[in-house]
Each structure stands twice: as C-alpha cells, then as structure tokens.
C-alpha positions in Angstrom: -131.8 -154.4 -117.9 -129.2 -151.8 -117.3 -129.2 -150.1 -114.0 -130.4 -146.6 -113.4 -130.0 -144.6 -110.1 -132.3 -141.7 -109.3 -130.8 -139.5 -106.6 -132.9 -136.9 -104.7 -131.0 -134.3 -102.6 -132.7 -132.2 -99.9 -132.5 -128.5 -99.0 -129.8 -128.8 -96.4 -127.4 -130.1 -99.0 -128.4 -127.4 -101.5 -128.1 -124.6 -98.9 -124.6 -125.4 -97.8 -122.0 -124.7 -100.5 -119.5 -127.1 -99.1 -122.0 -130.0 -98.7 -123.3 -129.5 -102.3 -119.8 -129.5 -103.7 -118.9 -132.6 -101.8 -122.1 -134.4 -102.9 -121.7 -133.3 -106.5 -118.1 -134.8 -106.6 -119.4 -138.0 -105.3 -122.4 -138.0 -107.8 -120.1 -137.3 -110.7 -118.1 -140.4 -109.8 -121.1 -142.6 -109.7 -120.8 -145.2 -112.5 -123.6 -146.0 -114.8 -126.9 -144.2 -115.7 -128.2 -141.6 -113.2 -130.8 -138.9 -112.7 -130.6 -136.1 -110.1 -133.7 -134.5 -108.6 -133.5 -131.5 -106.3 -135.8 -129.0 -104.5 -134.6 -125.7 -103.0 -137.4 -124.9 -100.5 -135.3 -123.1 -98.0 -133.6 -120.8 -100.6 -137.1 -120.1 -102.2 -138.4 -119.1 -98.7 -135.4 -116.9 -98.1 -135.6 -115.1 -101.5 -139.5 -114.8 -101.2 -139.1 -113.0 -97.8 -136.4 -110.6 -99.4 -139.2 -109.7 -102.0 -141.9 -109.3 -99.3 -143.7 -112.5 -100.1 -144.8 -114.5 -97.1 -144.3 -118.3 -97.3 -147.1 -120.4 -95.9 -146.8 -124.0 -95.2 -149.5 -126.7 -94.2 -148.2 -130.0 -93.0 -144.8 -129.4 -94.4 -146.3 -128.5 -97.9 -146.0 -125.0 -99.4 -149.1 -123.0 -100.3 -148.2 -121.9 -103.8 -150.0 -118.7 -105.1 -149.1 -116.9 -108.3 -146.3 -114.8 -106.7 -144.9 -117.8 -104.8 -144.8 -119.8 -108.1 -142.9 -117.1 -109.8 -140.3 -117.2 -107.0 -140.1 -121.0 -107.1 -139.7 -121.0 -110.8 -136.8 -118.6 -110.6 -135.1 -120.4 -107.7 -135.7 -124.0 -108.5 -135.6 -123.8 -112.3 -133.0 -121.0 -112.5 -130.7 -120.3 -109.6 -130.4 -123.7 -108.1 -130.9 -125.9 -111.1 -128.3 -124.0 -113.3 -125.8 -123.8 -110.4 -125.9 -127.5 -110.0 -125.6 -128.1 -113.7 -122.7 -125.7 -114.0 -120.9 -127.4 -111.1 -121.5 -130.8 -112.7 -120.0 -129.7 -116.1 -116.9 -128.6 -114.1 -116.7 -132.2 -112.9 -117.0 -133.5 -116.4 -120.5 -134.7 -116.0 -122.5 -133.6 -119.0 -125.8 -132.5 -117.2 -128.9 -131.1 -118.6 -131.3 -129.1 -116.3 -134.9 -129.7 -116.6 -138.4 -128.9 -115.4 -141.2 -131.2 -116.1 -142.2 -129.0 -118.9 -139.0 -129.6 -120.8 -139.5 -132.3 -123.4 -142.9 -132.7 -121.9 -141.2 -135.0 -119.3 -143.5 -134.7 -116.3 -147.2 -133.7 -116.5 -149.2 -133.1 -113.3 -152.7 -132.4 -112.4 -153.4 -129.2 -110.3 -154.1 -130.5 -106.8 -157.9 -130.3 -106.2 -159.1 -128.1 -103.3 -160.2 -130.2 -100.3 -159.6 -129.1 -96.7 -156.7 -126.9 -97.9 -156.3 -125.0 -101.2 -152.6 -125.5 -102.0 -152.7 -123.3 -105.1 -150.4 -124.1 -108.0 -149.3 -127.4 -106.7 -149.1 -130.5 -108.9 -149.7 -134.1 -108.4 -147.8 -136.2 -111.0 -150.0 -137.8 -113.7 -147.6 -138.9 -116.4 -143.8 -139.3 -116.8 -142.4 -139.4 -120.4 -139.9 -142.3 -119.7 -139.0 -142.8 -123.4 -138.2 -139.0 -123.8 -136.0 -139.0 -120.7 -134.4 -142.2 -121.9 -133.4 -140.5 -125.1 -131.4 -138.0 -123.0 -129.7 -140.8 -121.1 -128.9 -142.8 -124.3 -127.3 -139.5 -125.7 -125.0 -139.5 -122.6 -126.7 -136.6 -120.8 -127.4 -136.7 -117.1 -130.9 -135.2 -116.4 -131.1 -132.9 -113.4 -134.8 -132.2 -112.5 -136.0 -129.4 -110.3 -139.3 -129.7 -108.4 -141.5 -128.1 -111.1 -143.9 -129.9 -113.4 -146.6 -128.7 -115.7 -150.2 -129.4 -116.6 -150.0 -129.7 -120.5 -152.0 -126.5 -120.8 -149.2 -123.9 -120.2 -149.3 -123.9 -116.4 -146.3 -124.7 -114.3 -146.9 -126.4 -111.0 -144.8 -126.6 -107.8 -144.4 -130.4 -107.1 -142.9 -132.4 -104.2 -139.2 -133.4 -105.1 -139.5 -136.8 -103.2 -142.7 -137.5 -105.3 -140.9 -136.6 -108.5 -138.0 -138.9 -107.7 -140.3 -141.9 -107.0 -142.5 -141.3 -110.0 -139.5 -141.0 -112.3 -138.0 -144.2 -110.8 -141.3 -146.1 -111.3 -141.7 -144.9 -115.0 -138.0 -145.7 -115.8 -138.4 -149.1 -114.3 -140.1 -150.2 -117.5 -136.7 -149.6 -119.2 -134.1 -150.0 -116.4 -133.4 -151.7 -113.2 -134.1 -148.6 -111.0 -133.0 -147.7 -107.5 -133.8 -144.6 -105.6 -131.4 -142.7 -103.2 -132.9 -140.1 -100.8 -130.1 -138.1 -99.7 -130.4 -135.8 -96.7 -128.4 -134.9 -93.5 -129.2 -137.9 -91.4 -127.3 -141.3 -91.7 -130.5 -143.1 -92.5 -133.8 -144.1 -90.8 -132.9 -144.1 -87.0 -133.9 -146.6 -84.3 -133.5 -143.6 -81.8 -133.8 -140.1 -83.1 -131.5 -138.8 -80.4 -128.8 -141.3 -81.4 -127.6 -140.3 -84.9 -125.7 -143.5 -85.2 -128.6 -145.9 -84.6 -129.2 -146.6 -88.2 -131.7 -149.3 -89.3 -129.7 -150.7 -92.2 -132.4 -153.0 -93.7 -136.2 -152.6 -93.7 -138.5 -154.9 -95.5 -142.4 -155.1 -95.3 -142.3 -157.3 -92.2 -139.6 -155.2 -90.4 -141.6 -152.1 -91.3 -144.7 -153.4 -89.6 -142.8 -154.2 -86.5 -141.2 -150.7 -86.4 -144.6 -149.2 -86.7 -146.0 -151.4 -83.9 -143.2 -150.3 -81.6 -143.6 -146.6 -82.5 -140.0 -146.5 -83.7 -141.2 -145.0 -87.0 -143.7 -142.2 -86.3 -145.1 -138.9 -87.7 -143.7 -137.5 -90.8 -141.5 -140.4 -91.4 -144.5 -142.7 -92.0 -145.6 -141.1 -95.4 -142.0 -141.1 -96.6 -141.5 -144.8 -96.0 -145.0 -145.6 -97.3 -144.0 -143.7 -100.5 -140.9 -145.9 -100.7 -142.9 -149.1 -100.5 -145.3 -147.7 -103.1 -142.4 -147.2 -105.5 -141.2 -150.8 -104.7 -144.6 -152.3 -105.4 -144.6 -150.5 -108.7 -141.3 -151.7 -110.3 -138.5 -150.0 -108.3 -135.9 -152.5 -107.1 -134.4 -150.8 -104.0 -134.8 -147.5 -102.1 -131.8 -146.2 -100.1 -132.1 -143.4 -97.4 -128.9 -141.7 -95.9 -126.5 -138.9 -96.2 -123.9 -138.2 -98.9 -121.6 -141.0 -97.4 -124.0 -143.5 -99.1 -121.9 -142.9 -102.3 -118.5 -143.8 -100.8 -117.4 -147.5 -101.1 -116.4 -147.7 -97.4 -119.8 -146.7 -95.9 -122.5 -149.2 -95.4 -124.2 -147.4 -92.6 -127.4 -146.3 -94.3 -131.0 -147.6 -94.8 -131.9 -149.9 -97.6 -135.7 -150.6 -98.1 -136.9 -153.6 -100.1 -140.0 -155.6 -100.2 
C-alpha cells in the first residue's frame, strides 16, 4: 500500500499568521499523499462576538445553534479554508478546500440530545473514501474544514480531531495511513510544567502505566483514547507534536502505536 498522511492543525496555528505560514511551508514539502484537516474555533468565537452572538461551550465542545452554525460555516468553510488553500497554491501544492458535504465526502448524524443539547453538531457516520481517493489520484491535496452534513441538506459542526481520525480509518482500506495531530506543544508531556519532557513512544502497555501514575489525566485521556481507537481500526501510527515534527532533524515528538 502507498502511504497517506492525515495532518490536523489546531487553532493556535491557524490564529497566528507566522505559525500558519511556517507550517504550510513544511506541509507543502511533505512527500507523498497527504490530507489536511483544520478547525478554526478561536476565530469563529471572535467573529461571533463581533456579530453579537455569544459562544457557549460545554466540556470544550461548542453549543451550535442556527446563528452559530452560520458563523462557523463562514469562518471554517470560507475564511479559514480558502485562506489555507490560497497559501498552499502559492507554495505549488494544488489544494482543494472541502466540507464534508463536498463530493458527499463525510456524512454525520446530528448528535442526539442527552444531558446536553449541542444543537447542530455532527457525529461522523460515513466517509466516502473512494471519492476522496479520486481527488488524491488526480494529484489534488484535500483540505477539510470541521463541517460535515447529514445527507438531507443540513450542515453540521464536527470536531476536527474526529474528522482526522475517521478519514484516516476510512482511507486505511486503500492506504497505509498515519495521523499527525499538530498543536503548540512538543508532544505528550511527562510533566506539563516542563515543555521538554516529551514521551516519545507510547504503546498500549505504556499508556496503561501512564494512566496508573496519573501522568496522563483529564482532557488528554479522551484524545489518547481516540488515537488508540484509530489504531485498532486500521491506522498504522499516530503522531502528536508541534510543527517541528515535519523537519528531518526533529525526533522530539510523541508517536503512538499498538
């Protein structure tokens, strides 16, 4: 199988023009097949506030009412996505910007109301891996924003980490897939107050030890659990770190395997 890299970038990279430009230069030089996934939550919150729309979060997840969905669609699918695509074109990477509705690539179910009504939030149901593969085979680089659809005309706000992992799992039927979660830290840290204390290798056994010692806690647990879920469903490796992951001289990031 050919290799395919799925890279997800977080809000701090998107927010900072210099960081974004530096990342995209590295991304454009990455050899082989690749897909980029991005969010844009901080920018959406900022623009929503300018429009007098309050942003409500529960457990780090955005409550998405109809007005919020309009802002998210404008920011994720428009402002951020097209800005990234234009910058990649300037770097000779023939990118194509997508929501999950484009080429029917990612369908979701609207999240059912339990303790919290998240509104127009989607949980991924189906990824059209062969349609996405047609774009890759045509030498396009897909750039997905954090929006999917329900197949009945409704757009849905969807977690970008989840989109990256579900795309990777679906594409693993066709490619040898790896995920890169790219954010501001060097990787998963042994000591959060020491930004150099990167745990470079985590497998199932090591993860259980880290949990038992309370080294990995709180919000990092569901993130790592999602990584192992992807690995159990066909993904080869998951990498977590900052943009330096994409430079040959850097090895100080986290790689998760079974």
